[in-house]
C-alpha positions as CSV (number, residue, x, y, z in Angstrom):
1,X,0.1,29.6,2.5
2,X,2.5,32.0,0.6
3,X,1.4,32.3,-3.3
4,X,5.0,33.1,-4.9
5,X,8.0,31.4,-5.4
6,X,9.2,28.4,-3.2
7,X,7.9,30.1,0.0
8,X,6.2,27.7,2.5
9,X,4.8,28.0,5.8
10,X,5.7,26.5,8.9
11,X,3.5,23.6,8.6
12,X,5.1,22.6,5.3
13,X,8.5,23.0,6.0
14,X,8.0,20.8,9.0
15,X,5.5,18.4,7.8
16,X,4.7,18.1,4.2
17,X,8.2,18.7,2.5
18,X,9.9,16.2,4.9
19,X,7.0,13.9,3.9
20,X,7.7,14.5,-0.1
21,X,11.4,13.8,0.4
22,X,10.1,10.7,2.1
23,X,8.4,9.3,-0.5
24,X,10.5,10.4,-3.1
25,X,13.2,8.2,-1.3
26,X,10.9,5.2,-1.4
27,X,10.5,5.8,-5.0
28,X,14.5,6.0,-5.4
29,X,15.0,3.4,-3.3
30,X,13.0,0.8,-5.1
31,X,14.1,2.0,-8.2
32,X,17.6,1.6,-7.5
33,X,17.3,-1.9,-7.4
34,X,16.2,-2.1,-10.9
35,X,19.2,0.4,-11.8
36,X,21.4,-2.0,-10.2
37,X,20.1,-5.4,-11.9
38,X,20.8,-3.5,-15.3
39,X,24.1,-1.9,-14.3
40,X,25.4,-5.7,-13.5
41,X,23.9,-6.9,-16.8
42,X,25.9,-4.2,-18.5
43,X,29.0,-4.7,-16.8
44,X,28.8,-8.3,-17.7
45,X,28.3,-7.3,-21.3
46,X,31.1,-4.8,-21.5
47,X,33.6,-6.9,-19.3
48,X,33.4,-10.4,-19.4
49,X,33.4,-11.8,-16.2
50,X,32.6,-8.4,-14.4
51,X,31.3,-10.0,-11.3
52,X,34.9,-11.4,-10.2
53,X,35.9,-7.5,-10.8
54,X,33.6,-6.1,-8.3
55,X,36.2,-6.4,-6.1
56,X,40.5,-6.2,-6.4
57,X,41.9,-9.5,-6.8
58,X,43.6,-10.8,-4.2
59,X,47.2,-12.4,-4.9
60,X,47.6,-15.9,-4.2
61,X,49.8,-17.1,-1.2
62,X,51.0,-20.4,-2.6
63,X,54.5,-21.1,-4.7
64,X,53.7,-22.2,-8.2
65,X,57.8,-22.8,-8.7
66,X,57.7,-25.7,-6.4
67,X,60.5,-28.3,-7.4
68,X,57.9,-31.4,-7.4
69,X,60.5,-34.0,-6.9
70,X,61.7,-32.6,-4.1
71,X,58.1,-32.2,-2.7
72,X,57.4,-35.8,-3.4
73,X,60.4,-37.1,-1.1
74,X,59.4,-34.5,1.5
75,X,55.8,-36.2,1.4
76,X,57.4,-39.4,1.7
77,X,59.5,-39.0,4.1
78,X,56.3,-38.1,6.6
79,X,55.4,-41.7,6.4
80,X,57.8,-42.7,9.1
81,X,56.2,-39.9,11.6
82,X,56.4,-39.8,15.3
83,X,52.5,-40.7,15.4
84,X,52.3,-43.8,17.9
85,X,48.6,-44.1,16.7
86,X,49.8,-44.7,13.0
87,X,50.6,-48.6,13.2
88,X,47.1,-49.2,15.5
89,X,45.5,-47.7,12.8
90,X,46.6,-49.6,10.3
91,X,48.0,-46.6,8.3
92,X,49.2,-47.7,4.9
93,X,52.4,-46.9,3.3
94,X,51.8,-43.7,0.8
95,X,52.0,-44.7,-2.9
96,X,54.7,-42.3,-4.6
97,X,52.4,-42.2,-7.9
98,X,49.5,-40.7,-5.8
99,X,52.0,-38.0,-3.8
100,X,52.8,-36.9,-7.3
101,X,49.9,-36.7,-8.8
102,X,48.6,-34.7,-5.9
103,X,51.3,-32.2,-5.6
104,X,51.4,-31.6,-9.5
105,X,47.5,-30.8,-9.3
106,X,47.9,-28.8,-6.6
107,X,51.0,-26.7,-8.5
108,X,48.8,-26.5,-11.5
109,X,46.0,-25.3,-9.4
110,X,48.4,-22.2,-7.9
111,X,49.6,-21.3,-11.3
112,X,46.1,-21.4,-12.5
113,X,45.3,-19.0,-9.9
114,X,48.3,-16.4,-10.5
115,X,47.4,-16.4,-14.2
116,X,43.7,-15.6,-12.9
117,X,45.1,-12.9,-10.6
118,X,47.0,-11.5,-13.4
119,X,44.3,-11.4,-15.9
120,X,42.2,-9.5,-13.5
121,X,45.0,-7.1,-13.0
122,X,45.0,-6.5,-16.4
123,X,41.4,-6.0,-16.9
124,X,40.8,-3.4,-14.0
125,X,41.3,-0.7,-16.4
126,X,40.5,3.0,-15.1
127,X,37.1,2.3,-16.7
128,X,36.2,-0.5,-15.1
129,X,37.4,1.0,-11.7
130,X,35.1,4.3,-12.6
131,X,31.7,2.1,-13.6
132,X,32.5,-0.3,-10.3
133,X,32.7,2.6,-8.3
134,X,29.3,3.9,-9.4
135,X,27.6,0.1,-9.7
136,X,28.9,-0.5,-5.8
137,X,27.4,3.2,-5.0
138,X,24.2,2.0,-5.9
139,X,24.3,-1.4,-4.3
140,X,25.3,0.4,-1.1
141,X,22.3,2.6,-1.9
142,X,20.0,-0.4,-2.5
143,X,21.3,-1.9,0.9
144,X,20.5,1.7,2.9
145,X,17.0,1.5,1.3
146,X,16.0,-1.7,2.2
147,X,17.7,-1.4,5.9
148,X,15.8,2.0,6.1
149,X,12.3,1.2,5.1
150,X,11.2,0.5,8.4
151,X,12.5,3.8,9.9
152,X,11.2,5.7,6.9
153,X,7.8,4.3,7.7
154,X,7.6,5.0,11.6
155,X,8.9,8.6,10.6
156,X,6.3,8.9,8.2
157,X,3.1,7.5,10.1
158,X,4.3,9.5,13.0
159,X,4.9,12.8,10.7
160,X,1.5,12.4,9.3
161,X,-0.3,11.5,12.4
162,X,0.7,14.7,14.1
163,X,-0.5,16.6,10.9
164,X,-3.4,15.1,11.0
165,X,-3.9,15.8,14.6
166,X,-3.2,19.3,13.8
167,X,-5.7,19.9,11.1
168,X,-8.3,17.6,12.5
169,X,-8.0,15.3,9.8
170,X,-8.6,11.8,11.6
171,X,-11.7,9.5,10.1
172,X,-14.4,9.8,12.6
173,X,-17.9,8.9,12.1
174,X,-19.1,12.8,11.9
175,X,-17.3,16.1,12.3
176,X,-16.7,18.2,15.1
177,X,-19.0,20.9,14.9
178,X,-19.6,22.0,18.7
179,X,-17.3,23.0,21.7
180,X,-18.3,19.6,23.0
181,X,-17.7,17.7,20.0
182,X,-14.1,18.9,20.2
183,X,-13.5,18.7,24.0
184,X,-14.8,14.8,24.1
185,X,-12.7,14.3,20.7
186,X,-9.4,15.3,21.9
187,X,-9.9,14.6,25.3
188,X,-9.9,10.8,24.2
189,X,-7.3,11.5,21.7
190,X,-4.8,12.6,24.5
191,X,-5.9,9.2,26.3
192,X,-5.6,7.2,23.2
193,X,-2.4,8.7,22.2
194,X,-1.0,8.5,26.0
195,X,-1.7,4.6,26.0
196,X,0.3,4.1,22.5
197,X,2.8,6.0,24.2
198,X,2.8,3.6,27.4
199,X,2.5,0.6,25.7
200,X,5.5,1.4,23.4
201,X,7.7,2.1,26.5
202,X,6.6,-0.9,28.1
203,X,7.5,-3.0,25.0
204,X,10.6,-1.5,25.0
205,X,11.4,-2.6,28.4
206,X,10.2,-5.7,28.1
207,X,12.4,-6.2,25.1
208,X,15.1,-5.5,27.0
209,X,14.4,-8.2,29.7
210,X,13.6,-10.7,27.2
211,X,16.9,-10.2,25.0
212,X,19.4,-8.4,26.5
213,X,21.5,-8.6,23.5
214,X,18.8,-6.2,21.2
215,X,20.1,-4.8,18.3
216,X,21.1,-1.0,18.1
217,X,18.7,-1.3,15.0
218,X,15.7,-2.4,17.3
219,X,16.5,0.2,19.8
220,X,16.4,2.3,17.2
221,X,13.2,1.3,16.0
222,X,11.6,1.3,19.7
223,X,12.9,4.8,20.5
224,X,11.2,6.2,17.2
225,X,8.0,4.6,18.1
226,X,8.1,6.2,21.6
227,X,9.3,9.8,20.4
228,X,6.7,9.5,17.7
229,X,3.8,8.8,20.0
230,X,4.9,11.2,22.5
231,X,5.0,14.1,20.0
232,X,1.3,12.9,19.2
233,X,0.5,12.9,22.9
234,X,1.8,16.8,23.4
235,X,-0.1,17.6,19.8
236,X,-3.5,16.3,21.1
237,X,-2.9,17.7,24.4
238,X,-1.9,21.2,22.3
239,X,-5.1,20.9,20.3
240,X,-7.2,20.0,23.7
241,X,-6.6,23.3,25.1
242,X,-6.5,25.1,22.2
243,X,-10.4,25.3,21.2
244,X,-10.9,27.2,17.7
245,X,-13.4,29.9,17.8
246,X,-15.6,28.8,15.0
247,X,-17.2,25.9,16.9
248,X,-20.6,26.4,18.1
249,X,-21.6,26.6,21.7
250,X,-23.1,23.9,23.6
251,X,-23.8,20.0,21.9
252,X,-24.8,16.7,22.6
253,X,-22.8,14.0,24.3
254,X,-24.1,11.2,22.1
255,X,-23.0,13.0,18.9
256,X,-19.8,14.0,20.7
257,X,-18.7,10.3,21.0
258,X,-19.6,9.9,17.0
259,X,-17.0,12.5,16.7
260,X,-14.2,10.6,18.0
261,X,-11.5,9.5,15.4
262,X,-11.9,5.9,14.6
263,X,-8.2,5.0,15.4
264,X,-9.0,6.0,19.1
265,X,-11.6,4.1,19.3
266,X,-9.8,1.0,18.6
267,X,-6.8,2.0,20.6
268,X,-9.0,2.3,23.7
269,X,-10.7,-0.9,23.0
270,X,-7.8,-3.1,22.1
271,X,-5.6,-1.2,24.7
272,X,-8.2,-1.9,27.8
273,X,-8.5,-5.2,26.5
274,X,-4.7,-5.8,26.8
275,X,-4.5,-4.3,30.1
276,X,-7.0,-6.3,31.5
277,X,-5.4,-9.4,30.2
278,X,-2.0,-8.2,31.7
279,X,-0.3,-7.8,28.6
280,X,0.0,-4.1,28.5
281,X,2.6,-3.9,25.7
282,X,0.1,-5.8,23.0
283,X,-0.8,-2.6,21.0
284,X,3.2,-1.8,20.9
285,X,3.6,-5.6,19.8
286,X,1.1,-5.4,17.0
287,X,2.3,-2.1,16.0
288,X,5.5,-3.5,15.6
289,X,4.2,-6.0,13.2
290,X,3.4,-3.1,10.6
291,X,7.5,-3.3,10.4
292,X,7.0,-6.9,8.6
293,X,5.2,-5.2,6.4
294,X,6.8,-2.3,5.5
295,X,6.9,-2.2,1.8
296,X,2.9,-2.9,2.0
297,X,2.1,0.5,4.2
298,X,4.7,2.5,2.3
299,X,3.0,1.6,-1.2
300,X,-0.4,2.9,0.9
301,X,1.3,6.3,1.4
302,X,2.5,6.2,-2.5
303,X,-1.1,5.6,-3.8
304,X,-2.1,8.5,-1.7
305,X,0.5,10.7,-3.1
306,X,-0.5,9.6,-6.9
307,X,-4.2,10.1,-5.9
308,X,-3.4,13.8,-4.8
309,X,-1.3,14.4,-7.5
310,X,-3.9,13.4,-10.5
311,X,-6.2,15.8,-8.5
312,X,-3.7,18.6,-9.5
313,X,-3.8,17.5,-13.2
314,X,-6.4,17.9,-16.0
315,X,-6.5,14.2,-16.5
316,X,-9.9,13.3,-15.2
317,X,-11.5,16.2,-16.4
318,X,-10.1,15.6,-20.0
319,X,-11.2,11.9,-19.3
320,X,-15.0,13.0,-18.7
321,X,-15.0,15.4,-21.6
322,X,-14.7,12.0,-23.8
323,X,-18.3,11.1,-22.5
324,X,-20.1,14.2,-22.3
325,X,-20.9,14.4,-25.7
326,X,-23.2,11.6,-25.2
327,X,-25.3,13.4,-23.0
328,X,-25.4,10.5,-20.9
329,X,-27.7,10.8,-18.0
330,X,-25.9,11.1,-14.6
331,X,-26.9,7.8,-13.5
332,X,-25.2,6.4,-16.4
333,X,-22.2,8.7,-16.1
334,X,-21.8,7.7,-12.4
335,X,-21.7,3.7,-13.8
336,X,-19.2,4.4,-15.9
337,X,-16.8,6.5,-13.6
338,X,-17.2,3.2,-11.3
339,X,-16.2,1.0,-14.2
340,X,-13.3,3.1,-15.0
341,X,-12.0,3.4,-11.7
342,X,-11.9,-0.5,-11.4
343,X,-8.5,-0.2,-13.1
344,X,-6.6,1.8,-10.8
345,X,-8.5,0.3,-8.0
346,X,-6.8,-3.3,-9.1
347,X,-3.3,-1.6,-9.1
348,X,-3.9,-0.1,-5.3
349,X,-5.3,-3.5,-4.2
350,X,-7.5,-1.9,-1.2
351,X,-10.6,0.2,-1.9
352,X,-10.1,2.8,0.9
353,X,-6.6,3.8,-0.7
354,X,-8.4,4.5,-4.2
355,X,-11.1,6.4,-2.6
356,X,-8.8,8.6,-0.6
357,X,-6.6,8.9,-3.8
358,X,-9.4,9.7,-6.4
359,X,-12.5,10.3,-4.4
360,X,-12.3,13.8,-4.7
361,X,-11.6,13.8,-8.5
362,X,-14.5,11.5,-9.4
363,X,-17.1,13.3,-7.5
364,X,-16.5,16.8,-8.4
365,X,-16.3,15.2,-12.1
366,X,-19.8,13.9,-11.3
367,X,-21.0,16.8,-10.0
368,X,-19.7,19.1,-12.8
369,X,-21.9,16.7,-15.0
370,X,-25.2,17.1,-13.3
371,X,-25.1,14.3,-11.0
372,X,-27.5,14.8,-7.8
373,X,-25.1,14.6,-4.4
374,X,-26.2,11.4,-3.2
375,X,-25.7,9.8,-6.7
376,X,-22.1,11.6,-6.7
377,X,-21.3,10.2,-3.1
378,X,-22.8,6.8,-3.7
379,X,-20.6,6.6,-6.9
380,X,-17.5,7.9,-5.2
381,X,-17.7,5.1,-2.0
382,X,-18.4,2.6,-5.0
383,X,-15.2,3.5,-7.0
384,X,-13.0,1.6,-5.1
385,X,-15.1,-1.7,-4.6
386,X,-15.2,-3.4,-8.2
387,X,-11.4,-3.7,-8.8
388,X,-10.1,-5.5,-5.8
389,X,-10.9,-8.9,-8.0
390,X,-9.1,-8.0,-10.7
391,X,-5.4,-8.7,-12.1
392,X,-3.2,-7.5,-10.5
393,X,-4.7,-6.7,-7.2
394,X,-2.1,-7.1,-4.5
395,X,-4.8,-8.4,-1.9
396,X,-5.3,-11.4,-4.3
397,X,-1.8,-12.1,-4.3
398,X,-1.6,-12.0,-0.6
399,X,-4.4,-14.3,-0.6
400,X,-2.6,-17.0,-2.7
401,X,0.6,-16.6,-0.9
402,X,-1.0,-17.5,2.4
403,X,-3.4,-20.0,1.0
404,X,-1.6,-22.7,-0.9
405,X,-5.1,-24.3,-1.6
406,X,-5.5,-21.4,-4.3
407,X,-3.5,-19.7,-6.8
408,X,-3.7,-16.5,-8.6
409,X,-4.5,-17.7,-12.0
410,X,-7.5,-19.3,-10.4
411,X,-8.4,-16.4,-8.3
412,X,-8.1,-13.6,-10.9
413,X,-9.9,-16.1,-13.5
414,X,-13.1,-16.1,-11.3
415,X,-12.6,-12.8,-10.0
416,X,-13.5,-11.3,-13.9
417,X,-16.9,-13.0,-13.4
418,X,-17.2,-11.4,-9.8
419,X,-16.4,-8.1,-11.7
420,X,-19.0,-8.7,-14.3
421,X,-21.3,-9.6,-11.7
422,X,-21.3,-6.5,-9.3
423,X,-20.7,-4.3,-12.3
424,X,-24.2,-5.4,-13.5
425,X,-25.8,-5.2,-10.3
426,X,-24.6,-1.5,-9.8
427,X,-25.7,-0.5,-13.5
428,X,-28.9,-2.3,-12.8
429,X,-29.6,-0.3,-9.5
430,X,-28.3,3.2,-10.6
431,X,-30.3,3.0,-14.0
432,X,-33.3,1.5,-12.4
433,X,-34.0,2.4,-8.8
434,X,-34.7,6.2,-8.4
435,X,-33.8,7.3,-11.8
436,X,-34.5,10.9,-12.1
437,X,-33.2,11.7,-15.5
438,X,-34.6,11.0,-18.9
439,X,-32.6,8.4,-20.9
440,X,-31.6,10.4,-24.0
441,X,-28.8,9.9,-25.4
442,X,-27.3,11.7,-28.0
443,X,-27.0,10.4,-31.7
444,X,-24.0,9.0,-32.7
445,X,-23.4,11.5,-35.7
446,X,-23.8,14.3,-33.1
447,X,-21.5,12.7,-30.5
448,X,-19.1,11.3,-32.3
449,X,-17.1,14.0,-33.7
450,X,-16.9,16.0,-30.6
451,X,-15.7,12.6,-28.7
452,X,-13.2,12.2,-31.1
453,X,-11.9,15.7,-30.5
454,X,-11.9,15.0,-26.9
455,X,-9.9,12.4,-27.5
456,X,-7.1,14.2,-29.5
457,X,-6.6,16.2,-26.0
458,X,-5.7,12.4,-24.3
459,X,-2.7,11.8,-27.0
460,X,-0.4,13.8,-24.9
461,X,-0.9,12.1,-21.9
462,X,-1.1,8.6,-23.0
463,X,2.4,9.3,-24.7
464,X,3.6,10.4,-21.5
465,X,2.7,7.7,-19.6
466,X,3.8,5.1,-22.6
467,X,7.1,7.0,-22.5
468,X,7.7,6.1,-18.7
469,X,6.3,2.8,-18.9
470,X,8.4,1.8,-21.9
471,X,11.7,3.6,-19.9
472,X,11.1,1.2,-17.6
473,X,10.4,-1.8,-19.7
474,X,13.6,-1.4,-21.8
475,X,16.2,0.5,-19.9
476,X,15.1,-1.3,-16.6
477,X,13.4,-4.3,-17.6
478,X,10.8,-3.7,-15.2
479,X,6.8,-4.5,-16.5
480,X,4.1,-2.5,-15.3
481,X,2.5,-4.9,-12.5
482,X,1.1,-5.1,-8.9
483,X,4.8,-5.0,-7.6
484,X,6.5,-2.5,-9.8
485,X,3.1,0.0,-10.1
486,X,4.0,1.7,-6.4
487,X,7.0,3.3,-8.1
488,X,6.3,3.5,-11.5
489,X,3.2,5.5,-10.6
490,X,4.6,8.4,-8.9
491,X,6.6,8.8,-11.9
492,X,4.1,8.9,-14.3
493,X,2.6,11.4,-12.2
494,X,5.6,13.7,-11.9
495,X,5.7,13.6,-15.8
496,X,2.1,14.3,-16.4
497,X,2.8,17.4,-14.0
498,X,5.9,18.2,-15.7
499,X,4.3,17.8,-19.3
500,X,1.4,20.3,-17.9
501,X,3.9,22.9,-16.8
502,X,5.7,23.3,-19.9
503,X,2.9,22.6,-22.2
504,X,0.2,25.4,-20.3
505,X,3.0,27.7,-19.0
506,X,1.7,30.3,-21.5
507,X,-1.6,29.2,-21.9
508,X,-2.9,29.6,-17.7
509,X,-6.3,31.1,-17.6
510,X,-7.2,30.8,-21.3
511,X,-9.8,27.9,-20.8
512,X,-11.9,26.8,-17.8
513,X,-10.1,23.5,-18.2
514,X,-6.9,24.4,-17.4
515,X,-7.8,26.5,-13.9
516,X,-6.4,23.4,-12.0
517,X,-2.8,24.2,-13.4
518,X,-0.7,26.1,-11.0
519,X,2.7,25.1,-12.4
520,X,4.9,22.1,-11.4
521,X,6.1,23.4,-8.0
522,X,2.9,24.4,-6.5
523,X,1.2,21.4,-8.0
524,X,3.3,19.3,-6.6
525,X,3.5,21.3,-3.4
526,X,-0.5,21.2,-3.1
527,X,-0.8,17.5,-3.7
528,X,1.7,16.8,-1.1
529,X,-0.1,19.1,1.2
530,X,-3.2,17.0,0.9
531,X,-1.2,13.6,1.1
532,X,0.2,14.4,4.2
533,X,-2.6,14.5,6.3
534,X,-4.7,11.7,4.5
535,X,-1.8,9.7,5.0
536,X,-1.6,10.4,8.8
537,X,-5.5,9.5,9.4
538,X,-5.2,6.3,6.8
539,X,-2.1,4.8,8.3
540,X,-2.7,5.2,12.0
541,X,-6.2,3.6,11.4
542,X,-4.7,0.4,9.5
543,X,-2.2,0.0,12.0
544,X,-4.9,-0.1,14.9
545,X,-7.0,-2.5,13.1
546,X,-3.9,-4.9,13.1
547,X,-4.5,-4.1,16.8
548,X,-8.0,-5.1,16.8
549,X,-7.1,-8.0,14.8
550,X,-4.8,-9.2,17.5
551,X,-7.9,-8.4,20.3
552,X,-9.9,-11.1,17.7
553,X,-7.2,-13.4,17.6
554,X,-6.1,-13.5,21.6
555,X,-9.7,-13.2,23.0
556,X,-10.3,-17.0,20.8
557,X,-13.9,-15.4,19.6
558,X,-13.6,-17.8,16.5
559,X,-12.7,-20.7,19.2
560,X,-16.6,-20.5,20.0
561,X,-17.8,-21.2,16.9
562,X,-18.1,-24.9,15.5
563,X,-14.8,-26.1,13.8
564,X,-16.9,-28.0,10.9
565,X,-20.4,-27.5,9.8
566,X,-22.0,-30.5,8.5
567,X,-24.0,-28.1,6.0
568,X,-22.1,-26.1,3.7
569,X,-25.2,-23.6,3.4
570,X,-25.2,-23.3,7.5
571,X,-21.3,-22.4,7.3
572,X,-21.6,-20.0,4.3
573,X,-24.3,-18.0,6.1
574,X,-22.1,-17.9,9.1
575,X,-19.1,-16.9,6.5
576,X,-21.1,-14.3,5.4
577,X,-21.7,-12.8,8.6
578,X,-18.5,-12.8,9.9
579,X,-16.5,-11.6,7.0
580,X,-18.7,-8.6,6.5
581,X,-18.3,-7.5,10.0
582,X,-15.1,-7.9,9.6
583,X,-14.8,-5.6,6.7
584,X,-16.4,-2.7,9.0
585,X,-13.6,-2.6,11.4
586,X,-10.5,-3.8,10.0
587,X,-8.7,-2.9,6.8
588,X,-8.3,-5.7,3.7
589,X,-4.8,-6.7,4.4
590,X,-4.8,-7.1,8.1
591,X,-8.7,-8.9,7.9
592,X,-7.2,-11.7,5.2
593,X,-4.4,-12.4,7.5
594,X,-6.6,-12.9,10.5
595,X,-9.0,-14.6,8.2
596,X,-6.3,-17.4,6.8
597,X,-5.9,-18.3,10.5
598,X,-9.0,-18.4,11.5
599,X,-12.5,-18.3,9.6
600,X,-11.0,-20.0,6.1
601,X,-10.0,-23.4,7.7
602,X,-14.0,-23.7,9.2
603,X,-15.0,-23.0,5.8
604,X,-12.5,-26.2,4.1
605,X,-13.7,-28.4,6.8
606,X,-17.4,-27.4,6.1
607,X,-17.0,-28.4,2.6
608,X,-16.6,-24.7,0.8
609,X,-14.5,-24.6,-2.2
610,X,-11.3,-22.3,-1.2
611,X,-11.7,-20.5,-4.4
612,X,-15.5,-19.9,-4.0
613,X,-14.7,-19.1,-0.4
614,X,-11.9,-16.5,-0.9
615,X,-14.3,-14.9,-3.7
616,X,-16.9,-14.5,-0.9
617,X,-14.2,-12.7,1.0
618,X,-13.1,-10.2,-0.9
619,X,-16.8,-9.2,-1.9
620,X,-18.0,-9.2,1.7
621,X,-15.3,-7.1,2.6
622,X,-16.3,-4.4,0.1
623,X,-19.7,-4.6,1.6
624,X,-18.5,-4.1,4.8
625,X,-17.0,-1.0,3.7
626,X,-20.0,0.4,2.7
627,X,-22.4,-1.0,5.4
628,X,-23.5,1.4,8.9
629,X,-22.7,2.2,11.4
630,X,-18.9,2.4,10.3
631,X,-19.0,2.4,6.5
632,X,-15.2,3.0,5.6
633,X,-15.5,4.1,2.2
634,X,-18.2,6.6,3.0
635,X,-16.5,7.7,5.8
636,X,-13.4,8.2,3.5
637,X,-15.7,9.7,0.7
638,X,-16.4,12.8,3.3
639,X,-13.0,12.9,4.1
640,X,-12.1,13.7,0.7
641,X,-14.8,15.9,-0.9
642,X,-15.6,17.5,2.3
643,X,-18.1,17.8,5.1
644,X,-20.1,20.7,4.0
645,X,-21.2,18.6,0.6
646,X,-22.1,15.8,2.8
647,X,-24.3,18.1,4.8
648,X,-26.0,19.6,1.9
649,X,-27.1,16.1,1.0
650,X,-28.6,14.9,4.4
651,X,-30.7,18.2,4.2
652,X,-31.9,17.5,1.1
653,X,-35.5,16.7,0.9
654,X,-37.4,13.8,-0.7
655,X,-38.5,9.8,-0.3
656,X,-36.7,7.9,2.3
657,X,-34.7,6.4,-0.5
658,X,-33.9,9.6,-1.7
659,X,-32.6,11.0,1.6
660,X,-30.3,8.0,1.9
661,X,-29.3,6.9,-1.5
662,X,-25.8,7.4,-1.0
663,X,-26.0,4.6,1.5
664,X,-28.6,2.3,0.3
665,X,-27.8,2.0,-3.7
666,X,-24.3,0.7,-2.7
667,X,-26.0,-1.8,-0.2
668,X,-28.2,-2.9,-2.8
669,X,-25.7,-3.6,-5.5
670,X,-23.4,-5.5,-3.6
671,X,-25.6,-6.8,-1.3
672,X,-27.0,-8.7,-4.0
673,X,-24.1,-9.4,-5.6
674,X,-22.6,-10.7,-2.2
675,X,-26.0,-13.0,-1.9
676,X,-25.3,-14.4,-5.8
677,X,-21.8,-15.0,-5.1
678,X,-21.9,-16.8,-1.7
679,X,-25.0,-19.2,-2.5
680,X,-25.5,-20.0,-6.0
681,X,-22.2,-21.7,-6.3
682,X,-23.6,-24.2,-3.5
683,X,-26.2,-25.3,-6.0
684,X,-23.8,-26.9,-8.3
685,X,-21.2,-28.5,-5.6
686,X,-22.4,-28.4,-2.1
């Protein structure tokens, strides 16, 4: 990578820069809607009746100077019409008074229309026309943005997926270490990508057969998918024939299959199933369903971008500096990190997104504070697991939207208690099981002054955040919630990067805490470079998990289970097992849709309270993300902290627990929590 000015290498020009522009366009389009709302309000306050001035008034075509007497006589003369049916239908004679009244009202309405027309013409001043031109431009921009969301998502997914393939950044059970790993992985990737391409082509052709009037927008969408998968297939084929020189010779075939990306495995499974049932277009159809939730998947990309920008700032280091004076043992500091991470997790709405976004920051800070590798890896994997039950988690909003049996207030109300439980379990496990550090906190008199000094460094960041939030609140009437967070957080992080660029410009390198500062352009470039591959790996995985959900739905696996149980205890045991497995293989949003259509009805029919069921579902999903053999949160942790750190942890010696602490500790904490959440409430109502 070039080190000076705005120079970029080829991959940055072709990948990260376009991805950055796409993400910025999403923020711009979503913010323009808020701007437009305020412009309409402002126009109405400046010019009463502004909504009528948004288009040029049209001159009425009626005659305001009608001779009423003549018009009445003309209308009465029509009584003796040549209509032969009039007598048969018993048409009554017209009342002259009623005819006159009707004509007078018509003339009055006509004159009123002319009066309104003249008034509107007088109000159309140059100032109104200039304001209207800007307002209508913003309105057109919003319409264009809404229509473009699906296309932006397809381009972003394909662009980032190609980047992830080129940089060998897809999510797999293990990294490619040998030539055999590489050959097996990229061979199967090429097959899977070709399968995606074929399914998309067949879906396009079947759409033509089913509907010959397919719109140009739908045709463009089909063509974008096909072009993207063709590029992805060629990219994987290119990587297959260009074997890197840094790989070891030899290898084990069983281990090589573990280096195959998860999206490839999901594609091969779902593609084979759909082909066997004669539904070759199945993957293309289910990937097309991503378009129905395009705003949600674009938000995933924005959250990852926010996390990578956070990584470029000093904010996390300064936050940890607040706790360092207390000389907390690493286990307690890990608990603090996980609990603090619950707040941003609540805004992202999915644990995997937060691990991708901020996992590297949490891991590096815990290691810098003296935490052992296994503990830091466990805390990083757990960092996104606590906040999914807290307000204003979007996942909970989706659950309430799909299920009329529950409301967001009920779910968030009980979610607080579930959060307290899981936080307590993690705290107890972290501070008791395998605690290797002495619990010797610094005295308050010693720790408090440097803590307050460290807090002072956070004040400017708090002011920057508050300024952005208040600007949106008072200028655009937008509050910080689960709906506005995706467009506010990127602006907040850009403002923080700008603040650091200005404040640290002349102090760069004077303190070790400022080593991450590279300037605004380089920081944003580095964040986007990291974001591009992560988005490609994550969104492609999420898209194929939707296809796996289609396999589960079409295979009618859930139909093999009883549709109701006599015992709520037996039903809950089955629910727990199914939900944990779904958490292993599907993303949260896709799994919620599938559970709503299948498992939830069985639970309700078996006497399980809806709120109880969905609390269990959320905790079970989190346990699934932490459970082998997939353990998605651990895979994402390895993705962001680096393979070297995970391998170094695996080579450490000790007891069985110590050698596998990063896996076992989260399982104990979330496993106990799930058992308590699932079965204790049954004692009171089952």
